[in-house]
N, C-alpha and C positions, 0 to 999 in steps of 0.2 A: 505586504502584498496579499491580495485575496486568494483563497484556495480555489474558489469557483468565481471566476472574474465577472460573472454577469448574474443578474437576477434570473432565477428559474421561472418558467411560465407556470401558471396555476395548474395543479395536477401532476406536475413533473416531480419525480422523486428518484434520485440516483439509487442504483442497486448496491453499489460498492463504493468505498472510499479507498483509494490506492495509497499505500505506504511505501516509501523507499527504505529498504532495510539492508543491513550489512550482509546477512545470510538468510535467504528466503526460507529454506527448510528448517533452520534453527529457530527463526522467528515464528514460523507456523506452529512448531512444537510448543514453544513457550506460550503462545496465545491459547492454543487448544488446552494446555495444562491449566490455564486460568479460566477455562470455560468460554473463551472467546473464539467464535468460528472465524476461520480465515480461508482464503481461496488462493491457490497457487496456479494462476493462469499462466499460459505461455511458457511452460517448462520445456516443451518440444516445439519444433517448427522447422522452417527452412534452414538447412545446414549452412547455406551461404550467408545467412544473417548472423552466424555465431562467431565470426572472426573478431579477434581482439580489437577493441577500439570502436566497434560499431555501436550505435545507439540501441539497435534492436537486441544485440547481445547483452548489453548492460541491463536493459529493462527486463529481459528474461531472467537474469540472475537476481535482480534486486526489487522487483515490484511485487507486493503482496496486497491482497484486497481484504478489507473487513466490511461486513454488511452495514449499510445505513438506510436500508429500504423502509417502507412505511410500516412494516411489522416489528421494527426494532423500537423498543420503548425509550423514553427519555432516560429512565433509570439505567437501562442497558448501555445507552450511549455514554452516560456519565461514568459508568463502571469501566468501559473501554478507555475513556479519556484518562482515567486514573491509572489503569494498569499498564497501558502501552509505554508511558515514560519510565515506569519502574522496571520494565524489562530491558530497557536500553538497547532496543533492536533497530531503531531508525537511524538512517544516515542523516547527517546534517550537511546539506550541500555546501554551505559556506565554510564549514570546518574540514570537509573532505576534499575541497578544491574541485568540486564538480562544476563543469560548465553546462550551460543550458543546451538541451538537446532538441528544443522546440524549433 
């Protein structure tokens, strides 16, 4: 399955690539420790969206962003692609029994 399901229009460049991680704070520390910037969006928000089993609550706990914007070089992307699997921070939906939340 494609990570981005359609061709991007000319001039469009995503700011971040989202990772599903086991523990967002632990993953962010590990990435920063290897010189990889990460962003913890959505740590706070509507308290009603935090109940167990909600898609919003799950995403708040497990989505971490890494930069992929136009100022990130190919060399930096390759470094991130090498380091992220070594940290073993990402959830594997098929192995974790996660259902689609889309």
